Structures are given as structure tokens and as C-alpha cells.
C-alpha positions as CSV (number, residue, x, y, z in Angstrom):
1,M,162.4,139.3,104.8
2,P,161.2,142.8,105.1
3,R,163.7,145.5,106.2
4,H,161.1,146.9,108.6
5,P,158.6,144.6,109.8
6,V,155.4,146.1,111.2
7,H,155.5,145.8,115.0
8,H,152.8,143.6,116.5
9,H,151.2,146.5,118.4
10,E,150.8,148.4,115.3
11,A,149.6,145.4,113.4
12,L,146.9,144.8,115.8
13,E,145.9,148.4,115.7
14,R,145.6,148.2,111.9
15,L,143.3,145.2,112.3
16,K,141.1,146.8,114.8
17,Q,140.7,150.0,112.6
18,G,140.0,147.8,109.6
19,N,137.3,145.9,111.4
20,A,135.7,149.3,112.6
21,R,135.5,150.3,108.9
22,F,133.9,147.0,107.9
23,V,131.4,147.4,110.6
24,A,130.6,150.9,109.4
25,N,130.3,149.7,105.9
26,V,133.2,151.8,104.8
27,R,136.1,150.5,102.8
28,S,139.7,151.7,102.4
29,L,141.0,152.3,99.0
30,A,143.8,149.9,99.7
31,S,141.3,147.1,100.3
32,M,139.8,147.4,96.9
33,G,142.9,146.2,94.9
34,S,144.2,147.7,91.8
35,E,146.3,146.7,88.8
36,L,149.3,148.7,90.5
37,Q,148.9,146.8,93.7
38,R,149.0,143.3,91.8
39,E,152.1,144.3,89.9
40,A,153.9,145.5,92.9
41,L,153.2,142.2,94.7
42,V,154.3,139.9,91.9
43,D,158.1,139.9,93.1
44,G,157.2,139.4,96.8
45,Q,155.0,140.1,99.8
46,E,155.2,141.6,103.2
47,P,151.9,140.8,105.1
48,F,151.7,142.7,108.5
49,A,149.5,140.0,109.9
50,I,149.0,136.3,109.9
51,V,145.3,135.3,110.5
52,L,144.2,131.7,111.1
53,S,140.5,131.6,110.8
54,C,137.6,129.2,110.0
55,S,136.8,128.3,106.5
56,D,133.2,129.4,107.1
57,S,132.1,131.5,104.1
58,R,130.7,134.1,106.3
59,A,134.0,134.9,108.1
60,P,136.7,135.9,105.5
61,G,139.5,137.5,107.6
62,E,140.7,139.9,104.7
63,L,137.2,141.4,104.4
64,V,136.3,141.7,108.0
65,F,139.5,143.6,108.6
66,D,139.1,145.5,105.4
67,C,142.6,144.7,104.1
68,G,144.0,144.7,100.7
69,L,146.3,142.6,98.7
70,G,149.4,141.6,100.4
71,D,148.1,142.7,103.8
72,V,147.3,139.5,105.4
73,F,148.7,136.0,105.1
74,A,145.5,134.0,105.6
75,V,145.4,130.5,106.7
76,R,141.9,129.1,106.7
77,V,140.6,125.6,108.1
78,A,137.3,124.5,109.5
79,G,137.1,125.2,113.1
80,N,140.5,127.2,113.0
81,V,142.0,124.1,114.3
82,V,145.8,123.6,114.6
83,A,147.4,120.6,112.7
84,P,151.1,120.3,111.6
85,S,150.5,121.8,108.2
86,I,148.8,124.8,109.8
87,V,151.7,125.3,112.2
88,G,154.0,125.1,109.2
89,S,152.2,127.7,107.3
90,V,152.4,130.1,110.2
91,E,156.0,129.4,110.7
92,F,156.8,129.9,107.1
93,A,155.0,133.4,107.2
94,A,156.7,134.5,110.5
95,A,160.2,133.3,109.5
96,K,160.1,134.4,105.8
97,F,158.2,137.7,106.0
98,G,159.0,138.7,109.5
99,T,155.4,139.0,110.2
100,E,155.0,139.7,114.0
101,L,151.4,139.2,114.7
102,V,149.2,136.0,114.6
103,V,145.6,136.3,115.1
104,V,143.5,133.1,115.7
105,M,140.0,134.1,115.0
106,G,136.9,131.9,115.7
107,H,133.4,133.1,114.9
108,S,129.9,132.8,116.5
109,R,127.7,129.9,115.4
110,C,130.7,127.9,114.2
111,G,129.6,124.8,112.5
112,A,132.7,122.8,113.5
113,V,132.6,123.5,117.1
114,S,128.7,122.9,117.0
115,A,129.4,119.5,115.3
116,T,131.9,118.7,118.3
117,V,129.5,119.8,121.0
118,E,126.9,117.5,119.4
119,S,129.4,114.6,119.0
120,L,130.4,114.8,122.7
121,R,126.7,115.0,123.9
122,T,125.3,112.2,121.6
123,G,128.2,110.2,120.3
124,K,126.9,110.7,116.8
125,P,129.5,109.5,114.3
126,A,131.3,112.1,112.1
127,L,130.3,112.4,108.4
128,S,133.9,111.0,107.5
129,D,137.3,110.1,109.0
130,N,138.5,113.5,108.0
131,V,135.8,115.4,109.7
132,R,136.5,113.2,112.8
133,D,140.0,114.4,112.7
134,I,138.7,118.0,113.0
135,I,136.2,117.1,115.8
136,D,138.9,115.1,117.7
137,R,141.3,118.2,117.6
138,I,138.4,120.4,119.0
139,A,137.0,117.9,121.6
140,P,139.7,118.0,124.4
141,G,139.4,121.8,124.6
142,V,135.7,122.0,125.1
143,A,134.8,118.7,126.7
144,E,134.7,120.2,130.2
145,I,132.3,123.0,129.0
146,V,130.1,120.5,127.5
147,S,130.0,118.0,130.5
148,G,130.2,120.8,133.1
149,G,127.6,123.2,134.6
150,T,127.5,125.7,131.8
151,K,123.9,126.6,130.8
152,D,122.7,125.0,127.6
153,D,122.3,128.4,125.9
154,D,125.9,129.5,126.6
155,V,127.8,126.1,125.8
156,L,128.3,126.9,122.2
157,G,129.6,130.5,123.0
158,H,132.0,129.3,125.7
159,A,133.2,126.4,123.5
160,I,134.0,128.5,120.5
161,R,136.1,130.9,122.6
162,A,137.8,127.9,124.4
163,N,138.7,126.4,121.0
164,V,140.4,129.7,119.9
165,R,142.5,129.7,123.1
166,V,143.5,126.0,122.6
167,S,144.7,126.8,119.0
168,A,146.4,129.9,120.2
169,D,148.2,128.1,123.0
170,H,149.3,125.3,120.4
171,L,150.9,127.9,118.2
172,R,152.6,129.6,121.2
173,H,154.0,126.4,122.7
174,G,153.9,123.8,119.9
175,S,156.6,125.1,117.6
176,R,160.3,125.7,118.3
177,V,160.4,128.3,115.5
178,L,157.5,130.4,116.9
179,E,158.5,130.0,120.7
180,E,161.8,131.7,119.9
181,R,160.3,134.5,118.0
182,I,157.8,135.0,120.9
183,A,160.5,135.1,123.5
184,S,162.6,137.5,121.7
185,G,159.6,139.8,121.3
186,R,159.3,139.3,117.6
187,L,156.0,137.6,117.5
188,K,152.7,137.8,119.4
189,V,149.7,135.4,119.1
190,V,146.3,136.6,120.1
191,G,142.8,135.2,120.1
192,A,139.7,136.9,118.5
193,E,136.1,136.1,117.8
194,Y,134.1,137.4,114.9
195,A,130.4,137.9,115.5
196,L,128.4,137.1,112.4
197,E,125.4,139.1,113.8
198,T,127.3,142.5,114.1
199,G,130.6,142.1,112.1
200,V,132.6,143.1,115.3
201,V,135.7,141.2,116.0
202,E,136.5,141.0,119.7
203,F,140.3,140.5,120.6
204,F,141.1,138.6,123.8
205,D,144.3,137.2,125.5
206,T,146.2,140.1,124.0
């Protein structure tokens, strides 16, 4: 456990500043890594943020936030869905390292959410039972958007953000370990969406 964990407000500000550098095509020296950094991290880590994001190759959290080695505890899974192993990963980082900020980050044009929307509309079977598990975790949070009055052009965008909110709420209310830390002010869970088109990360429900 670090002696002085980074407060979640400061951690969020660091991520915002890092994303601003990324959008401006500027990298910090810390993000480039070095032999000294690697050596310093051999015996332990103190990540200032936990980022649960999609596995999409176009949306790596460490890069879009211009972070370096040891800065971010990254958890990646298609559709940024929450399953028991994902909750356990977040619990581990929060309890072991004292990390106070969790960001659940979706992204525009998400294939997993798009596949879920298509499945709900057409009943098309999933590629496999494992892919079906991902779709089944996304579907309840986006079903109303798909079946409701949202314009077709807006459905995927609204579904992506709804899916982020569902995952964030699952972390807030689906774990005794995380709930206790949130109640005591030692943890904050926020949602975010990364725009593939611009590189900008928009935070919400902060």
C-alpha cells in the first residue's frame, strides 16, 4: 500500500491533462519509459488510476492518457463489460495499491456494442458461446435504446454510453470491497468515452 495514494480528484486531472497532450500529439518524458523506470518498478507499483476499457486495438488507455510505466492499472475486455474476474481485478488494485480512481472507458464505433445492437435487432446468433456471454452482459443496458424511439443514427452512440454507465454502476454497487472504499471517500468510479475520430476522452458521471 503506498504511503500517500494520489487523491481521486488529482488522478482525474492527471488523466485529463494526459489526454490533452495526446490530442495535441505531445508526449511527456515519463510516458516514454526508460531503463531507470523499469528498474524502479521491479519491486512494486503504485498506479494512480485504474482504467477498465475495451480491448479494441485503437483505444489503449495508457496511450490516450499519455501515461508511463506504472501509472495505470489497465483492465481490458471487449465491450468494457464487468464480469467477476474484472471486479476482482479492480478490487485487487484498489485494496493492494490504494488507487482511488476507477475510469470505465468506452469508445466510439465499439464493435462489441454494435454486435449487441445487431443481435437485439435481428436475433443473429453470436460467433460463439463466449462471444454470446459478452453480448448478454451488454444487452440489458442497451435494450431499451434499441427498441425505443432513438433515431437509428444515434442508437450506437447512446448504447455505447449506456453500456459504460452500466459497467460503472456494477463496480459501484456490485462489490463490498469497492462499496466500502467509495463510502469512505477512498475511491471514485467515473465513466468516459474515447472518440476514435478526435482522440478526445470525454468524462461523465463524475
